[in-house]
C-alpha positions as CSV (number, residue, x, y, z in Angstrom):
1,M,-19.6,-22.0,-19.0
2,G,-15.8,-21.6,-18.6
3,A,-13.3,-24.3,-19.1
4,I,-12.9,-24.2,-15.5
5,S,-16.4,-24.3,-14.4
6,R,-17.2,-27.4,-16.1
7,I,-14.1,-29.3,-14.8
8,N,-15.8,-28.2,-11.4
9,K,-18.5,-29.4,-12.2
10,S,-18.3,-33.5,-14.2
11,S,-18.3,-36.2,-12.5
12,R,-14.7,-36.9,-12.9
13,N,-12.8,-37.7,-9.4
14,Q,-11.1,-35.5,-7.6
15,R,-7.7,-35.6,-8.2
16,T,-8.5,-35.5,-11.8
17,K,-10.3,-32.5,-11.9
18,T,-7.8,-30.7,-9.8
19,Q,-5.0,-32.1,-12.7
20,L,-7.3,-30.3,-15.6
21,R,-7.7,-27.0,-14.1
22,K,-3.9,-27.1,-13.7
23,A,-3.2,-28.5,-17.6
24,L,-5.9,-25.4,-18.3
25,T,-3.6,-22.5,-16.6
26,E,-0.5,-23.5,-17.1
27,N,-1.2,-23.1,-20.9
28,Q,-2.9,-19.8,-20.3
29,N,-0.3,-16.5,-20.4
30,I,-1.8,-12.8,-19.5
31,K,0.6,-9.8,-18.7
32,I,-1.7,-6.8,-17.6
33,L,-0.1,-3.5,-17.4
34,A,-0.2,-2.4,-13.7
35,T,0.8,1.4,-14.5
36,D,0.8,3.7,-17.2
37,Y,4.0,3.1,-19.5
38,E,5.1,6.5,-21.1
39,K,7.4,7.0,-24.2
40,A,8.6,10.4,-23.5
41,A,10.8,10.4,-26.9
42,D,9.0,12.7,-29.5
43,D,9.1,10.0,-32.3
44,T,7.0,7.4,-34.8
45,T,9.8,4.3,-33.8
46,L,8.4,1.8,-32.6
47,I,10.2,0.9,-28.6
48,N,9.5,-2.1,-26.7
49,V,7.2,-1.7,-23.8
50,T,9.2,-2.7,-20.5
51,D,8.1,-5.3,-18.8
52,F,5.1,-6.1,-21.2
53,S,5.8,-9.3,-22.7
54,L,4.9,-13.0,-23.0
55,P,7.1,-15.9,-23.4
56,V,6.8,-18.1,-26.5
57,I,8.4,-21.8,-27.3
58,A,9.3,-22.8,-30.5
59,N,7.0,-24.6,-32.3
60,K,4.1,-24.2,-29.8
61,T,1.0,-22.7,-31.2
62,Y,-1.1,-19.9,-29.5
63,K,-4.2,-17.8,-29.9
64,F,-3.3,-14.3,-28.5
65,T,-5.3,-11.2,-27.6
66,A,-4.4,-8.2,-27.2
67,S,-6.5,-4.6,-25.5
68,L,-4.6,-1.5,-25.0
69,I,-5.7,2.1,-24.5
70,L,-3.4,3.9,-25.4
71,T,-3.4,8.1,-25.3
72,A,-0.8,11.2,-27.4
73,N,-1.1,13.9,-29.1
74,A,-4.4,14.6,-30.8
75,A,-2.7,15.5,-34.3
76,S,0.5,12.9,-33.7
77,G,-1.7,9.9,-32.6
78,A,-0.8,6.9,-31.6
79,K,0.7,3.6,-32.6
80,F,1.2,-0.2,-31.3
81,A,3.2,-3.1,-32.8
82,I,4.1,-6.8,-31.4
83,T,6.9,-8.4,-32.5
84,G,8.6,-11.8,-31.3
85,P,10.1,-14.5,-32.9
86,T,9.8,-15.5,-36.9
87,A,6.7,-16.9,-36.9
88,S,5.9,-20.2,-39.5
89,Y,2.5,-19.1,-38.9
90,L,0.7,-15.5,-38.1
91,M,-3.0,-14.6,-38.4
92,G,-5.0,-12.1,-37.0
93,Q,-7.3,-9.3,-36.6
94,V,-6.5,-5.9,-35.4
95,Q,-9.3,-3.0,-34.4
96,V,-8.0,0.4,-33.9
97,D,-10.7,2.7,-33.3
98,G,-13.0,0.4,-35.0
99,V,-11.0,-0.1,-37.6
100,S,-10.4,-3.6,-38.5
101,T,-7.0,-4.9,-40.8
102,S,-5.9,-8.4,-41.1
103,A,-2.7,-9.5,-40.3
104,V,-0.2,-12.5,-42.3
105,S,2.9,-11.7,-40.1
106,L,4.6,-9.7,-36.9
107,A,6.0,-7.0,-39.6
108,T,2.3,-5.9,-40.7
109,L,0.5,-6.6,-37.2
110,V,0.8,-2.5,-36.3
111,G,-2.1,-0.5,-36.2
112,G,-2.6,3.4,-35.6
113,K,-4.2,6.4,-35.4
114,D,-3.9,10.3,-35.3
115,A,-6.3,10.6,-31.7
116,A,-5.8,12.0,-28.6
117,A,-6.9,8.3,-27.3
118,V,-6.8,5.3,-29.2
119,E,-8.5,1.8,-28.7
120,V,-6.4,-1.1,-30.0
121,F,-7.8,-4.7,-29.7
122,A,-6.0,-7.2,-31.8
123,I,-7.0,-11.7,-31.6
124,G,-5.1,-14.3,-33.7
125,T,-2.9,-17.4,-33.7
126,Y,0.6,-17.1,-33.5
127,K,3.6,-20.0,-34.0
128,A,6.7,-19.1,-33.6
129,V,10.0,-20.7,-35.2
130,A,12.2,-20.2,-32.1
131,D,11.5,-19.6,-28.3
132,G,11.7,-16.2,-27.0
133,T,8.9,-13.2,-26.4
134,F,6.1,-12.0,-28.2
135,Q,6.7,-8.2,-27.4
136,V,4.3,-5.3,-27.8
137,Q,5.8,-1.9,-28.9
138,I,4.4,1.7,-28.9
139,A,5.3,5.0,-30.8
140,L,3.5,7.5,-32.1
141,N,1.4,7.2,-35.1
142,T,2.5,10.7,-37.1
143,G,4.1,13.9,-36.7
144,T,6.8,14.5,-34.0
145,T,4.9,16.2,-31.0
146,G,3.9,14.6,-27.9
147,D,4.6,11.5,-25.7
148,T,2.6,7.6,-26.2
149,V,1.3,6.5,-23.1
150,L,0.4,3.0,-23.0
151,K,-2.5,3.0,-20.5
152,A,-2.4,1.0,-16.5
153,G,-4.9,-2.1,-17.0
154,S,-4.2,-2.8,-20.9
155,F,-3.3,-6.6,-21.5
156,I,-2.0,-9.1,-23.0
157,Q,-2.9,-13.0,-23.5
158,L,-1.4,-16.1,-24.9
159,E,-3.2,-19.0,-24.6
160,E,-1.6,-22.4,-26.0
161,V,-3.1,-24.2,-28.8
162,L,-3.4,-28.3,-27.3
163,V,-4.4,-30.8,-29.7
């Protein structure tokens, strides 16, 4: 049962329930890509995906989830990265087409595969040392043939960890 459902079914008064629901949703950000994003340049240099980022606040801890579908030339494949303000803490897991790697810094939170369609799933915990933007980047994985496309419906989500 989800947190909102548990709040709704609780015996608390209506005002308290409203405040709890508001606090829960204010601490959760999600960005869903509405249309395909195409990186037309034929190279492996990662670039920011326009309007596919979320704000982070210094010294707050976030749980993150990224679910991305990328397409590219089958020989070149696609890769992704997440960038943002320097992290005082980052630990996570990245799966690219079912192959897992762990990440210990934003510089290593990357993944790629030489295939026409690449599925990326990343989860973890992130704490920035400065205000800024948690940003997705894409490019060709190897070689220099073809475009990289991040498909509509891909999403990133940050949820502040409350103590």
